[in-house]
C-alpha positions in Angstrom: -45.3 39.8 25.3 -43.6 42.5 27.2 -44.6 45.8 25.8 -42.8 47.9 28.4 -40.4 50.6 27.1 -36.8 49.7 26.3 -34.3 50.6 29.0 -31.2 49.4 27.2 -31.1 48.9 23.4 -27.8 47.8 21.9 -27.4 47.3 18.2 -24.5 45.8 16.1 -22.0 45.5 18.9 -18.6 44.3 17.8 -15.6 43.5 20.0 -12.4 42.0 18.8 -9.4 40.8 20.8 -6.6 40.6 18.3 -7.7 37.9 15.8 -10.6 36.7 18.0 -14.0 38.3 17.5 -15.9 38.0 20.8 -18.9 40.0 19.6 -19.9 39.9 15.9 -22.8 42.4 15.5 -24.7 41.5 18.7 -28.0 43.1 19.5 -29.6 43.4 22.9 -32.8 44.7 24.4 -33.7 45.1 28.1 -37.2 46.2 28.9 -38.6 48.0 32.0 -39.8 45.7 34.8 -38.3 42.4 33.6 -35.7 39.9 34.6 -33.8 39.1 31.4 -31.7 35.9 31.5 -28.6 35.8 29.3 -27.4 32.3 28.4 -24.9 30.8 26.0 -22.0 28.3 25.7 -18.5 29.3 26.6 -17.2 31.7 24.0 -20.7 32.7 22.9 -20.0 36.4 23.8 -22.0 36.7 27.1 -19.1 38.2 29.1 -18.1 40.6 26.4 -21.7 41.8 25.9 -22.1 42.4 29.6 -18.8 44.1 29.9 -19.8 46.5 27.1 -23.1 47.3 28.9 -21.4 47.9 32.2 -18.5 50.0 30.9 -15.8 47.4 31.6 -15.1 47.1 27.9 -15.5 49.6 25.0 -17.0 48.1 21.9 -15.2 48.5 18.6 -18.4 49.1 16.7 -22.1 49.4 17.5 -24.4 51.6 19.6 -25.8 51.4 23.1 -28.8 53.4 24.1 -30.1 54.0 27.6 -33.6 55.2 27.8 -33.4 56.1 24.1 -30.3 58.2 24.4 -27.0 57.0 23.0 -24.3 56.5 25.7 -20.6 55.9 25.4 -19.3 54.2 28.5 -15.5 54.3 28.8 -15.2 52.9 32.3 -17.5 51.2 34.9 -17.7 54.5 36.7 -19.5 56.0 33.6 -22.0 53.2 33.7 -22.5 53.7 37.5 -23.2 57.3 37.0 -25.8 56.3 34.5 -27.5 54.1 37.1 -26.2 50.7 36.0 -24.7 48.5 38.7 -23.0 45.1 38.2 -22.5 42.3 40.7 -19.7 40.0 39.6 -19.6 36.4 40.9 -15.9 36.5 42.0 -15.8 40.0 43.4 -19.0 40.0 45.4 -17.9 40.8 49.0 -15.0 41.5 51.3 -15.4 38.7 53.9 -13.4 40.3 56.8 -15.5 43.5 56.6 -18.9 44.1 58.2 -22.1 44.1 56.2 -22.4 47.8 56.5 -18.8 48.3 55.3 -19.6 46.0 52.3 -22.8 47.8 51.4 -20.9 51.1 51.3 -17.6 49.8 49.9 -16.0 52.5 47.8 -18.9 54.9 48.5 -18.5 55.6 52.2 -20.4 58.5 53.7 -18.5 61.2 55.5 -19.6 63.2 58.4 -21.0 66.6 57.6 -18.9 69.8 58.0 -15.4 70.0 59.2 -15.3 66.5 60.6 -15.9 65.0 57.2 -14.4 67.4 54.8 -11.2 68.1 56.6 -10.7 65.2 59.0 -12.4 62.8 56.6 -14.2 61.0 59.4 -16.9 58.5 58.3 -20.5 58.8 59.3 -20.8 55.3 60.6 -24.2 56.0 62.3 -25.7 57.2 59.0 -24.3 54.3 57.1 -25.7 51.8 59.7 -29.2 53.5 59.5 -29.2 53.4 55.7 -28.0 49.8 55.6 -30.7 48.6 58.0 -33.4 50.4 56.0 -32.2 49.0 52.7 -31.9 45.4 53.9 -35.3 45.7 55.5 -36.7 47.1 52.3 -35.5 44.1 50.4 -36.6 41.8 53.2 -33.1 40.4 53.8 -33.1 38.8 57.2 -29.8 39.3 58.9 -29.3 39.3 62.7 -26.7 42.1 62.9 -25.5 44.6 60.3 -22.2 45.0 62.1 -21.2 41.3 61.9 -18.4 40.3 59.5 -19.6 38.9 56.2 -17.4 35.9 56.7 -19.8 34.8 59.5 -22.7 34.5 57.0 -23.8 31.6 55.0 -23.1 31.5 51.3 -26.6 32.5 50.4 -26.6 35.4 52.9 -23.3 36.6 51.4 -24.8 36.6 47.9 -27.8 38.5 49.3 -25.5 41.2 50.7 -23.8 41.5 47.3 -27.1 41.6 45.4 -28.6 44.1 47.9 -25.5 46.4 47.6 -25.9 46.3 43.8 -29.6 47.0 44.0 -29.2 49.8 46.6 -27.1 52.0 44.3 -28.7 51.1 40.9 -31.1 53.6 39.5 -31.7 52.1 36.1 -30.4 48.5 35.7 -29.0 45.7 37.9 -26.6 43.2 36.3 -26.0 39.9 38.1 -23.3 37.5 37.0 -24.0 33.9 38.2 -25.4 35.0 41.6 -26.5 31.5 42.5 -23.3 29.7 41.5 -21.9 27.2 44.1 -25.0 27.7 46.3 -27.2 24.9 47.7 -30.9 24.6 46.8 -32.2 26.5 49.9 -29.6 29.3 49.5 -30.1 29.5 45.8 -33.8 30.0 46.3 -33.1 32.7 48.9 -31.1 34.7 46.3 -33.7 34.1 43.6 -36.4 35.5 45.8 -34.3 38.6 46.5 -33.9 39.0 42.7 -37.6 38.9 42.3 -38.0 41.6 45.0 -35.5 43.8 43.2 -37.5 43.4 39.9 -40.8 44.1 41.7 -39.4 47.4 43.1 -39.0 48.6 39.5 -35.4 47.8 38.6 -35.0 45.6 35.5 -32.5 42.8 36.1 -30.0 41.2 33.6 -29.2 37.7 34.9 -26.2 35.8 33.5 -26.5 32.2 34.5 -25.6 28.6 33.5 -28.3 27.2 35.8 -31.1 26.4 33.5 -33.7 25.5 36.2 -33.1 28.9 37.9 -33.3 30.6 34.5 -36.7 29.0 33.8 -38.0 29.7 37.3 -37.2 33.4 37.4 -36.7 34.9 33.9 -39.4 36.8 32.0 -37.4 36.5 28.8 -34.2 34.6 27.8 -31.6 36.1 25.6 -29.6 33.3 23.8 -26.1 34.3 22.8 -24.3 32.2 20.2 -21.1 32.8 18.2 -20.9 36.4 19.2 -24.5 37.2 18.2 -28.0 37.1 19.6 -29.4 33.8 18.4 -32.9 34.4 19.8 -35.0 35.9 22.6 -37.2 33.2 24.0 -40.3 33.0 26.2 -39.6 30.5 29.0 -43.3 29.9 29.5 -43.7 28.7 25.9 -40.5 26.8 25.1 -39.0 23.7 26.7 -35.7 23.7 28.5 -34.4 21.1 26.0 -35.3 23.2 23.0 -33.7 26.2 24.7 -30.4 24.3 25.1 -30.7 23.1 21.4 -30.9 26.8 20.3 -28.0 27.7 22.5 -25.8 24.9 21.2 -26.8 25.3 17.5 -28.8 22.0 17.4 -31.9 24.0 16.6 -31.7 26.8 14.1 -33.3 30.2 15.1 -35.6 30.0 12.0 -37.0 26.7 13.2 -38.2 28.1 16.6 -42.0 28.2 16.7 -43.3 31.8 16.6 -45.1 31.5 19.9 -41.8 30.6 21.7 -40.2 33.9 20.7 -40.3 36.9 23.1 
């Protein structure tokens, strides 16, 4: 059992969209030094939960605590300032831009003094140096940091997106379907990068429909169902078929063996 301290603790989250209740009193716990997979059927509340944690959505009710302190994220910028970075599947990279430009997208460094403050010139040399250091730190093997992202393979593109997220995160990395539409080799490349992010001390929230990947990489599995947390499972103790049964409602949470809970 993971006895590490809680990094994120959400309790009783409620989010309504008109007559639809997306979150119905959902709880959530992320501990230090873990990869926590979040799974659930369509409509289970996964996306709404993650949006609340990343500042993209404001919950109607409930509380979110970061390192024990209550936080109120109104925008994704608020979450970023708190050290939470999110990598969305469909907004990962800008293909026509270079790797360096993608890593610093929206956070470009300016030259010191007059050149940067008045003429607003970018410090391209510094950004290149930092990019090389960060990619080397995460052991992402790419030939040239100045090549366009569109020249990379799908797996390499995802690695750039994950590396960008991890580079600026100080507390939490949230990854939304990072291995979707990737082949076996490229998917494994991304999984290995996620492990390295975790091993460097950043807890990772992984949203995924790929059950083999979830069981390969996750330390714990948060199962969302009908807007609530159905269970938190130990992937080393429970089978994939039983996990799917909990996710779909075929197995009731109270019927889960105690040793399978995490």
